[in-house]
N, C-alpha and C positions, 0 to 999 in steps of 0.2 A: 672319466670315462661312461660313453653313453652305451647304453645294450640296448638297441632297437628296431635292428635288423628284423631278430626273429620274430618278433610280437608284432608287426608292421612296417608295409612298405610304404605306406603313407606318409609315414615322416618324413620318410626321405624327399618325398614330394615335395613336402613342405618345405624344407632346408632348402631346395632346390631352387624353389620358386619366389621365397620370401630368404633371404639370405641374413638378415635381421631381425628375424624373426627369436620365438622364444621357443626353444624346445624341452619339455620336458622330458625327465628321467622316470623308467618304468620305479627303477631302485629309490623310493623313496618321496618320489616326486620332486628329486631338485631340479631345479631352476637355473638352466645353464643358457645365456647369452653369445649369438651363434654369431662369429665376427665377419669369416670367412667362409667360401662354398668349399674350396679343398678342404680347409680344418675339419668343419664340420661333417665331410664325405669321411677324413680319416678318422675323426674321431668313431666312429661306428664299426663296431664290431663286426666281422664279419665272420664267416663260418670257414674251418682249416682247407686246405686245397685236398681236392679228392684226386685220386687218381683216374687218366685218362680215361674215361668212360669206351672209346670206342678203338683206341687203340688198344686197349684190353681183350676188344674181340678179336683182333690180330694172335692172343695167345689163346683164343678159347675160354675167357673168363670174364664174367659178367657180374658188376655190381648190382645186387639184385634192392639195396637201401634205397633205390633210385626211385623202385615201382610203386609201394603205397604210401608215401606221403606225397599230397600234393604240396604246392607253393601255391598262397592264397594272394587272390589277384584282387584287391578291394574294390568294388563296383564305382563307388565314389571318385577316386581315384582316376580310374578309366577315363568317367563322366567327364572329369576336368579339362582331361586332355584332347578329349575328343570335343567336346563344347567351344573350346577357346578357338578351332579354326573351324566349326562346321561351317559357320554361318558365310565365311569368308568362301569357300568350298561351292556352298549351296548357292551363293548370290553372282558367283563369279565364273568356276566352272561350268557348271548345268545352265549359264547362258553362253559358252562359247566363245568368250571375251578376248582369250587367246587368240582365236582363230581369225581376228578378225588383223588384218595389214594395217589399219590406218590408227590401229591402236599402238603408241610408241609407250603408256606406261605402265606396262605391265608390270616390270621390275619395282616400281615405284608404290603398284598394288600389292606383292610379295613382302616390301619394307613393312606398309603399313601394317601388318598381320602380325609381323616381328618372324616371318620365315627364314629370316638370316642370324636370327638370334641361339646361336649356338650356346653359348655361356649359359644362359637360362633356361636351355630344353637338358630336362631328361635324357638318355636314351631313345626309349619309347617316342618323344613327343617328336623327335627328331625323323624315327622311321615313318613317324604318322605324317608327317610336313612331307616327307618325297613320296610315299605311296599313293597318297589319297589323287595328286595333279596327276601321277602314271597312268591312269584309269583313263584319262581322255590324252593329257600331254604329256607325252613321252619325254620332249628334250627339256622343259620346263622341271620334271622330275630327274633330269640326269645333270642338271645344272645345280639345282639343290641340292644333290648326292655330293657332288664335286664339290662346292662348296663347302659344308659340312667335314669331307674330309680333308680338305687342307687347314678349316680351322683344329681340328683334334690334330695333324701331325705339327702345327705350332706348338697346339700346348705340351706334345710331347717333346718334340727335341729343339724346339728355338730357345735362347738365350734369352735375358731376361729383358733386356733392351729391346729384342725383337717383338717378344710377348709386349711389351706392356706399350708401341708402336702399331704394332698390326691388330692384336686382337681387339681392340673394343672398334677398329674401324671396318673390321671385318662382320661383326658382333650388330655393328649399327647400320651394316648394307652399305656404308661407304664405299666399300673395295669387295669385289666378287672373286670368291677362293678359288681357281681354276688350276688343274693341276695339268702337269705337260711332262707326259712318261714314255707315250707310245713314238717311235719313229717309224715312217715307211721303209726305209731303204732295210733289206735285207742283213742282218747280223751275217750271213755266210760272206758277202761281198766284202764285208767291212772290217778292217785291221785292227780296228779303234771299239770299243766295247759299246758307246755310242756316238753317232754320225758327229749330234750338238755337243760341243767342246767349249771346254773353258780355259783360257792361255793366262799368264798371268805375264803382265808388262813391270818390270822392275822402273824403267822409266818414268812410268805414270802409277806406278803403285797400286794398279786395279785389275782387277781382271777381266779378259776382253770373251763374252760369248758369241758364237757364231755356229747358226747350224736351224736345224727343222724340227718343229714339234708337231704330229698330227691325230687326228682324229680327237679335235678338243672343241666341246660342245662349251659356247659362246654368245653372247649378244656382240656382232661385229660394229655395232654402233656404239657400242659401253666399252671398248679396248682401255681408254684411260682409266678406268674401274674396274681394270682388273687387277688381282695379285696372282703373276704366272709363279707356279713353286715345280723348278725347272730341276731335269734330273740331268747332269753334264757331264761328261769324260773329264777327267783331267788327270796330269802327271806331277809324281812330287817324290821326292827324294825319301828312301827310304833309312833304313837305321845303317845300312852299309854305304848310303850316299849313293846309290844307285837309283835312276828313275823308274819306278812302275806305275800304272794307269792305274785308277780308280775310279770310280762313280762318286761325285758328291751333288747334294742338294741347296739350289740356292732360292732365294725369293726374288722378282724383279717384277715391280710395279708399272702397269700396262701404258704410262705415260713416259718412260724410258726411251731416250732417243735411240734409234734404229729397229725398233718392233713395228714389223709389218702383217697384217693378215689378209689371208687370201680369199679368194670367193667362195662364199660355201659350197660347203660339196653334196653332190646330188647324190643322197643317201635314200635309202628304205623308207625307214621309220620317222625321220624329223622331216614334218611339212609344215610347221609356223615357220610365220615372215620374220618371226622378232628372234630368235635361236635358230643358230645353226651348229652345225659340226665343218671346224674349217681348218687350217694349217696356218702355225704362227711361224714366224720366221726372224732369227733374232740375228744380226749383221752388225758387228763391231759394238755388241752393248757392252759398255763400262758398268762396275758394278764392283763396288768395294769390298775387301775381304768381310768385312762384317755382314753382308748380304748371303754368305751361307749358315747354317744351321747349327751344324756344329764342327767342331775344331778338328783338323788334323789326324790328330792322336784316334780321333775315333770313326771307327768305320761306317760311312753312311748306308751299304747297304742293307742295315737293319731297318731302315728308313721303306725302304720297298717293300720285303714281307708285312712291314705295318701297315703298308696302303691299301695291299691286297687281302689284309684281313679285316680293316676297314670297308673294302668294297663287300665282304664275304655280310659283312655284318657281324664279326664276332666279338665284339666286346659287349653285347649285350647281356653278358652273363656277367654280371654285379655283385652276384649274391655270394659267389666265392672267394678268395684272396687270391689273387696271381693265378686266378684257373685258368689254362690252357686246351683251348676249344677250337683251334686250326683245324683240326681233321672235322669235327663236328660240322663248321659252319661253310666249309669246303663240301662236303655230302649233300649237306639243302640245297647249296647252289648248285650242282650238279642234277641233282634228281630233281628242281625245280625246272633248270631248261629243259632236262632231258622230255621231263611231262608235259612242261608248257609247248616243246615244237611237237610234240606227238599228238595231242589233243586240238592243235592250232591246225593241221593239216586234214583233220578228221572229216569236216566240212569238205573239203574239197570233192570227197569221196561220193556226195550227195547231193550239190551243188551243180559241180559240175563248170563250163567254161563262165559260166555268171560269176562265179566267187573271184577270177581276176578282174574282173570290169572294175576300173577307178570310184565307181557310183554305188558300187554296191559297196555293203555297211561292214561286210565282212573281209574285204580288201584291206581295209585301214588297220585291220584286228592283225591282219597277214604280213604285214609288213611293219607293224608295232613289234609282232612277235622276235622277226627276223632280227630288228635292229639291238631287242635287249638279248638273245643268245648270241650275236655278233661279238658285241661290246665286252671291254676287256681281257677278262683270260677266254681261253678256248676249252670249250668242254673236254676233251683229251688231253688238256695240260691242267685242268683240277684232280681228273682221274689219275695222271701220273703224281702229279704232287699228295695226296693223299693215299695212295698204295703204296708209294714209297717214303710216306712218313710214317705211314703203320707197320712196314715191313722192317724199317730201320729201329724204330720201336722192339720190336717182337726180335729183330736180331743181338739188342742188348742183353736178353733173356737166355736165350736161346743158343749163343754163342759155343757155348760147350757142346753140346749136344750136338752141333751141325759140326762140329769138329770131329766128334766122334761117327758120326755118319758118314762123312764123308774119307773116312779112314778104317771101314768095317772090318780087314783082316785085325786089325790092332783092340779093337775091342769088340769083340765074339759077343760077348755075354749083355754090352748093353742092345747089339742089334738082334739077338733073340727077343731080350725081355720086349723090343718094342713090338716084333712080329705076333710076340704070344701075347700081348697086353690085353685087357680087354676091351678095349676101344678102337677104331677103325673108321674108316670114311662112310662102310653101310651102313656098321650098327655103331653109331658112336655114343660115351659115357656120361650119361646128363646126372651132373654131380651138384651140382645147384638148385634142383629141383624148383626151377622156374614157375612152377605150375601152383607153387604154393606161395608166393607173393600177389598171385593175381584173384581178380572177381571168378568164383566156377566154372560162371560162364565163360571163360576162355581159357581153360584147362588145356585143352586140347592145343588151342593154337599156341600158350604157352609152351608146350613141350617140341614144337615143330620149330621155334625160336630158338630154342635152346638148342635143340640138337643141330640147325642153321649155324648157328655162331661156331659150337664145337666144331662143327665140319669145316668153318673157314681156319679153326687153329690149329688145326691139323694138316692141309692144305697148304696155309705156313709152311708150319716147319716141314713137308717134304719140297717145297719149293726150294727154299731156304737150303735143304741136305742136297739137293739136285743142283742146284747152281752156285751155289756160294755168295761171293761177294760180286760173280757176273750177271747178276737178277737183274741190275738195271740194261743189261744189255737184248732184255727177252721182253720187250713190250709188252707185248700181247697178253701173255702171262700174268705180266703186272697188272694193266688195264685190266683184265677178268678178275682178278683178285678184290682191286678197288671198286669192281663192282658190284662183286660179293658183297663186300662189308658193306657198299650203299643202301644195300639190298635188305640187310639184317638189323641197321641202324631204324631203318625206316618201319619194318617191321616191330621191333623194339620199342620205339617212339613212341607207335597207335596204340600197341596192347598197350604200354602203359599208361598213355593217354583214358585210353575206353577204363581200364580197371579204376584210374581213381574218380572218374566218371560214375561210375556204376555204385563205387564203395563212397563216394559224397552223399 
């Protein structure tokens, strides 16, 4: 067993980039030949799973061990990641080659620098390959991000035959991964889970896919090179023989008969000529049963939250074994979107009408920011998700107390102890001594953060006691709790990072 991770992240980088390389163990200098990337990663010991940081905020609890010990990033590893692609971004992005409508080889240029190679990339490398183009060309960044998402979904949920056939083609850039999840049709007007449906035809022993998927970023001229990851609504018999509807996920290659691409949508942020936002129509598209990612006995619904978690980049945490950071990643996304939209409109108050003229430089930034904010999940949806996740987590621990609060006459002693306790919203009890774990210059800020988290826990306790399981119907209060938790997390992360910088 290799004991490498706690000592050096550089070993993981070298294993990922050179699968057949030799790695040395710190215990006795034993030489171990690495045959497979997955085996190599599994052989590296990880730290045990910690309790979720932000979910514990909803209970007023703080994990103080995360503050004083910085995770070391080795400069050489970072430079290796950046320098591999730096020349490409300097030569091509800086010369605005992607804005040239006559240039039809842009995707080929991305292949040359290995932008599609998900298998040989660490997560940090994949993020860098996406974030750099985003500064100038939003559609290419979205295109690359979608490609890596499809690759990771297939890595996690596809069977062995699908992996051996599709993953190498995605890795080489022969196929471009394209997730097809969203639809324009309102859910309220649809009796099915999704308008895009797959129906089994016994006569042909195939599935027929019909419907539309919208808001898809792809190259309309490269339809045949696309690999669509399609979420469809199907009907199947349950264990008692009744038909029930469910969502399944299948992969369909773009050259399959029956697939058509609409004219590009006129969007705010995508103004490049070679990539556009389109609608894909599936009309009597025949696919075998082997095109579905998982078996019928497994619920495909778990793929949707997995795809959403990839959108939020929660898989960046690889130091902990099976660490759940869905809420933290959702908070980062919500805070980033809200801050971006707040800052992007401020120049309007300074520049005035000139800011909305197309020839003005700021106008493109405004359009791109609007496109990012509107893509994938809505801000209210993210807030509601993170708030309900935290409240659900807190409800498990506060279940008995909530029952007593909602029946005060049967529990007078409990109610008196609550009202006569030392802690209150106005004067929260600071039991974690947060200020003892930070740099002396941050003592005042540490006290404020702990008081805020303690008040958040008290507010959650009060709301659950007041509404019980009906808390889901009080959307405004739920979203306010989510917003307060996001701010607490931002303050905690800022102080922890500042304290580490001072102490290093």
